[in-house]
N, C-alpha and C positions, 0 to 999 in steps of 0.2 A: 087313558093319558090324562084327562082332567082329575081322575081319582088319585093318580100319583101325585100330582101338584097339591091336592087337598090334603093328602096324607102328609106331605113335607111340610106344608103351612102349619097343620095341627101339631105336628112333632115339634116344631120350632116354638109355637105358643106354650105348649106344655114344658118344653125345655127351659124357656125364659121364666116361667112362673116357679118351676123347681130351683132354678139357679137363683132367683130373687130371693126365696126363703132360706136357702142354705147360706148365702152370703150375709143375709140379716142375722142369722142365727150365730154365724161365726163371728161377725162384728161385735155382737152384744157380748159374747163369751170374751173377746179379746179385751173389750172395754171394762168388763168386770174384773178381769185379772190385771190389768194395766191402766189404771184411771189417769185421764189425761191431766187432771189438776187435783191438788190437795189443799188442806188448810193452809199450810205455810205459804204455798203459791199465792193464795187469795190475799193473805195478810200482806206479803210482800207488795202485790200488785195495788191494794188500796193505800198502803203507806207511800208508795211511789206517786200517788196522785194527790198527796198532801194531807191525807186524813189517817188518824189512828182508829183502826176498827176494833170494836168490842168483840168479845167472843160469840155474843148473840148475833151480831151481823154476820160473822163468818159462818156461823151454823146456818143462817138463813140462806146465804149464797150457796152453801154446800147442797142444802135441800133442794133448792131451786135447780140446780145443775143435776142432781140425781133423779129429779122427777122427770127430765126429758131423756133420760138414758133407758 
């Protein structure tokens, strides 16, 4: 009786771990194929805040965003 419950709990834990890594892999793949923001969007965003960004600043922001992906 308790062995059946133990097997179910172990199965759930293993399923959650596998599901986490599969979902993580799929999200990384999706983000690489469809980046959420590009250089033009950063330029428009900084311009709307009242400053004219240089190309160096845009590259720095892009590098920071890519580092966290």
